[in-house]
C-alpha positions in Angstrom: 67.4 107.5 129.1 65.2 106.1 126.3 65.1 102.4 125.4 67.0 103.2 122.2 69.7 105.0 124.1 70.0 102.1 126.5 70.3 99.7 123.6 72.9 101.8 121.9 74.9 102.0 125.1 74.7 98.3 125.6 76.1 97.8 122.1 78.9 100.2 122.7 79.8 98.5 125.9 79.7 95.1 124.2 82.1 96.3 121.5 84.4 98.0 124.0 84.6 94.8 126.0 85.3 92.9 122.8 88.2 95.2 122.0 89.5 94.8 125.5 89.4 91.0 125.3 91.3 91.1 122.0 93.9 93.5 123.4 94.5 91.4 126.5 94.6 88.2 124.5 97.2 89.6 122.1 99.4 90.8 125.1 99.2 87.4 126.7 99.9 85.5 123.5 103.0 87.7 122.9 104.2 87.3 126.5 103.5 83.6 127.2 102.8 82.0 123.8 99.4 81.3 122.4 99.5 77.6 123.4 100.0 78.4 127.1 97.2 81.0 127.3 93.7 79.7 128.2 90.4 81.4 128.0 90.3 81.5 131.8 93.6 83.5 131.8 92.2 86.0 129.3 89.0 86.4 131.4 90.9 86.9 134.6 93.2 89.5 133.1 90.2 91.4 131.7 88.3 91.0 135.0 85.3 89.2 133.7 84.0 85.6 133.9 84.9 82.9 131.5 81.3 82.7 130.3 81.5 86.4 129.2 84.3 85.6 126.8 82.1 83.0 125.1 79.4 85.6 124.6 81.9 87.3 122.3 84.0 84.5 120.8 83.1 80.8 120.4 86.7 79.6 120.2 90.3 80.7 120.5 90.6 80.3 116.8 88.0 83.0 116.4 90.2 85.3 118.6 93.3 84.3 116.5 91.5 85.3 113.3 90.1 88.5 114.6 93.6 89.6 115.7 95.0 88.6 112.3 92.3 90.6 110.6 93.1 93.7 112.8 96.8 93.3 111.8 96.0 93.3 108.1 93.5 96.2 108.5 96.4 98.2 110.1 98.4 97.6 107.0 95.4 98.6 104.8 95.2 101.9 106.7 98.9 102.6 106.0 98.3 102.0 102.3 95.3 104.3 102.4 97.3 107.1 104.0 100.0 107.0 101.3 97.7 106.1 98.5 98.0 109.5 96.7 101.5 110.3 97.8 103.9 111.7 95.2 106.6 109.8 97.0 106.5 106.4 95.4 109.0 105.0 98.0 106.7 106.0 100.9 104.5 102.9 100.5 107.5 100.5 100.4 109.1 102.2 103.4 106.0 102.0 105.4 105.4 98.4 104.4 108.8 97.3 105.6 108.6 99.3 108.8 105.2 97.8 109.6 106.4 94.3 109.0 109.8 94.5 110.6 109.4 96.9 113.5 107.3 94.4 115.6 108.9 91.0 114.9 107.2 89.2 117.8 103.7 90.2 116.5 104.7 89.2 113.0 105.9 85.8 114.1 102.8 85.3 116.3 100.4 85.8 113.4 102.5 83.6 111.1 102.1 80.8 113.7 98.4 81.5 114.2 97.8 81.3 110.5 99.2 77.8 110.4 97.0 76.8 113.3 93.7 78.1 111.8 94.5 76.6 108.4 95.2 73.2 110.0 92.0 73.3 112.0 89.9 74.6 109.1 88.7 77.2 111.6 85.9 79.8 111.2 85.8 79.9 107.3 83.9 83.1 107.1 86.6 84.9 109.1 89.3 83.3 106.9 87.5 84.6 103.9 87.4 88.1 105.3 91.1 87.9 106.1 91.8 86.9 102.5 89.7 89.7 101.1 91.7 92.3 103.1 94.9 90.7 102.0 93.8 90.6 98.4 93.1 94.4 98.6 96.5 95.0 100.2 98.1 92.9 97.5 96.4 95.0 94.8 97.8 98.1 96.5 101.3 96.7 96.5 100.9 95.6 92.9 99.8 99.1 91.9 102.7 100.8 93.5 105.2 98.3 92.0 103.7 98.8 88.5 104.0 102.6 88.9 107.7 102.4 89.9 108.4 100.0 87.0 106.7 102.5 84.6 108.9 105.3 86.0 111.9 103.3 85.3 112.9 102.8 88.9 112.4 99.1 89.2 113.4 96.2 87.1 110.7 95.4 84.5 109.7 92.0 85.7 106.3 90.6 86.8 105.3 92.7 89.9 104.9 89.4 91.9 108.7 89.1 91.7 109.1 92.4 93.6 106.4 91.5 96.1 107.8 88.1 96.8 111.2 89.6 97.3 109.8 92.1 99.7 108.1 89.4 101.7 111.3 87.3 101.8 113.3 90.2 103.1 110.7 91.1 105.8 110.3 87.5 106.8 114.1 87.0 107.1 114.5 90.3 108.9 111.9 89.3 111.5 113.6 85.9 112.0 116.9 87.6 112.4 115.5 90.0 115.0 114.2 87.1 117.1 117.2 84.9 116.6 118.9 84.1 120.0 122.3 84.0 118.2 122.1 87.3 116.2 120.3 89.3 118.9 123.3 89.1 121.1 125.5 90.4 118.3 123.2 93.4 117.4 123.9 96.5 119.5 121.3 98.8 118.0 118.2 97.0 116.7 116.6 100.3 115.7 119.5 101.3 113.5 119.6 97.8 111.9 115.9 98.1 111.2 116.4 101.4 109.4 119.3 99.8 107.4 117.1 96.9 106.4 114.3 99.2 105.4 116.6 101.2 103.2 117.7 98.0 101.6 114.1 97.0 101.1 113.0 100.1 99.3 116.0 99.9 96.9 115.7 96.1 96.3 114.9 95.4 92.7 116.0 98.8 91.5 116.6 98.9 87.8 120.1 97.9 86.7 121.0 95.9 89.8 121.0 92.6 87.9 123.6 93.9 85.5 121.4 93.5 82.4 
């Protein structure tokens, strides 16, 4: 094996370990709550030393932000897949399913965002997160404008539709994790489908009676 091949392999192994650390951290955060999870716990679960974690990430805030970035990149991939779709409802449907179908993860990242903002943590990663979100917002705006032009949605500023979508997704996630409502819901999957159907029709032209 040449020196170049060895170096390439070391880089690949480094990146693979980094992905494994993030995967384990996410699982632990979801299972036990981010405040209870320590770097030592993550290292033990991965099967490496605590010092190895710090070769990849300087702080837990960095882990938080990289997980949030991955989440937004997943949404960006969904937008990319349906970018040229003739079905203008496809993007809205995929958006709601992505946000609602994994409420624990949604709520985790909502909490983590508050933490990193409060701590003014890792500004370069915050900037990267915002760039991805800006691009996702542009995709949402584009599809809303297209549906307005087709006469399917109310002709109001696109931000109205986007904010309404966020409000429905946020409320649906809170409902799915509510101790009170979860004991009343027999079929979460069916309810999720129902909420998504409402979401893609929300803001349809003529609903306001004007």
